[in-house]
Phi, psi and omega in degrees: 000149181296327180296327177294318177298319179294315178299318181296319180297315180294317179296322181299329183263000184302324182290343180277344181265128176205191183291343179269334181221115179235024178221121177192177180273128182266326179224133184231067172055224183293344173299335177244013177080013182240089186297135173072020180220131175229154181218131178239146179255127176236093179053044177089350176262136188253138175244111176270144183223135176222149179280077182079173177069186180265164172281141178305146184300318181292327176289321178299320178296319178297317178297314182299319182293343180292336181076008182268167169290120183240127173240156180232131178243127174277119181280100183212107183290344182267334178229082186279106183248154173293151177300155181253137177286132180250305187219164173075193183291128175296149179257111182264118176075194184278156175213173188253142172238165180242140175215117180050044178072006177259150180253135179224141176277130173233163181209137175267359185238015185259006181125200188293323181255148189266356176115350178205145177257109187294338181288353179260013186303311182292325178293323177295321178296322179292321176301317180298324178292323185279339183269160179198170179300135182093346177273160182232132179245138171248120181247101181270152183051051197286341187057239183263018168078024184298319177297323179295318178300315180301316180291318181295325178293338176273358178103359183282157170271131186241149172238118187248123188234133176204157177287338187258123175291330177298314180290327177294322175293323176298317178300318179297322177296321177298324175299311183296324179299339181253016178072021180263143178270107184295340180291346178271004183231173184245139178230122187237130178260132175142190186281134183297320180298316179299313184291325177296319177295321179294316178298321179297317178295325179280354182059037174277131185239141183237144179279335178216142179227129176255122178243098180227069185281160171293159179300322181217136174208163178225127182278182185296338180263006178089001179290131184262138173245128174233128183307310187293344182252325194245354185295323179301317178296322179299316179297317180300319178292320181295324180301330183290341181243015180262133178299154184302323179257021183276176180227159172231145170248115181251126184225151169206142174255018178290117184285347184273014179221140179275164177298321180298315179292325177297317178297324178297324178292323180290313171053056177225157177289164175056055177260138178221119175279145180234156183280162175285163177303153187293340178284349174261093191258355181274214180299125180285076186288331183278119174262122180236123183234121174269132180244127178091000000 
């Protein structure tokens, strides 16, 4: 029965949840034998996800019986809607989750994305390990600044860049949630290509650079970015502001490219691909390559 598969998936991940981390994926589609269904836990509140259509009746009954706050998100890149409340206590406004002792603001009512990408949990932990006081991190396409928070908690000075002022303000709140003074860090609004060229002219150098762009984006001037076409140029610009002994984290969730082809686009020495977190057991769509 599907309910047995769901129970097994949740039980399998129970050891990953503790007071330091209360947000992760509980069910990951066919990786757990449940095709077309994923479930994520955010501090005890559950987000169910399906690629369009309704949730199966037996799965809905299982969700309802949990007694938790349950929301449902239709996975549709063309019609990005906020999740819908299904069962349990409604969640009003933003709330906090924990990941590797860090605090992050998430929201079920802010649009298609909730404020953090759980598939980057291990990479954020690695950034925190690699950073230290006196080091400098550049976080491009930063979204709500989770990588920046991880680096700043290790003592690094961070520069957080995104096209959206809304997300940059969200990033600043994440800094404050962790007792960090955002005035000691830099937040830049605008196009990554523009800022990389500007940093190069200013001779600003960074010890670590995170490159995790969306598959497709369009800047304020209408310029289009596509991972499969433009990531190589992005890396070349980033190299100009990277310290000699620095590192880069290059990521893409574009399913239309293999890790090998992604590495060819990066085209740098000392590249190492890493696996996704163990709670993501289905297709390893996220390609993560550490350079240096």
